C-alpha positions in Angstrom: 158.2 169.4 120.2 157.8 170.5 116.8 157.1 166.7 115.7 155.0 166.1 118.6 152.6 168.9 118.9 149.8 168.0 116.1 149.3 171.4 115.4 152.8 172.8 114.7 153.5 169.5 112.5 152.2 171.2 109.5 154.2 174.6 110.0 157.6 172.7 111.1 159.3 173.5 107.8 158.5 177.3 108.4 159.1 177.4 111.8 162.9 175.5 111.1 163.3 177.9 108.3 162.5 181.0 111.0 164.9 179.5 113.4 167.8 178.6 111.2 167.8 181.6 108.9 166.0 184.6 110.9 166.9 183.6 114.6 170.1 184.4 114.8 170.0 188.1 113.1 167.9 188.9 116.1 169.9 190.3 119.0 166.9 191.3 121.5 165.0 188.5 122.9 161.9 190.9 122.8 161.9 191.4 119.0 161.6 187.7 118.3 157.8 188.1 118.3 157.7 190.8 115.9 160.7 189.1 113.6 158.5 186.0 113.5 155.4 188.0 112.5 157.4 189.7 109.5 159.0 186.3 108.4 155.5 185.0 108.6 153.9 187.6 106.6 156.9 187.4 104.0 156.7 183.6 103.6 152.6 184.1 103.1 153.2 186.7 100.5 155.9 184.6 98.7 153.8 181.4 98.9 150.6 183.2 97.6 152.5 184.8 94.6 154.0 181.3 94.0 150.2 179.5 94.3 148.4 182.4 92.1 151.5 182.2 89.4 151.3 178.5 89.1 147.5 178.4 88.8 146.8 181.2 86.9 144.8 183.1 89.7 143.8 186.2 90.1 145.7 187.2 93.3 143.0 189.8 94.2 139.9 187.4 94.0 142.0 184.8 96.1 142.9 187.3 98.5 139.4 188.2 99.0 138.1 184.2 99.1 141.4 184.1 101.9 139.3 187.0 103.7 135.8 185.6 103.4 137.3 181.9 104.7 138.9 183.8 107.5 135.6 185.9 108.5 133.6 182.8 108.6 
């Protein structure tokens, strides 16, 4: 399914990581969505920190730019 859905292809690596590393630790099916949200936020923060560090960017300014982009 991940390979055939155009919207999911770019997120395939993240989805596979969640399935392999986080899903086995979730015992209640009702916790999957909350677990995925937490995973997604952790990954987002980690990737944002890496990007800002590699490119010498100010994190608060990048976050503001992302907020503006999402708003528009």
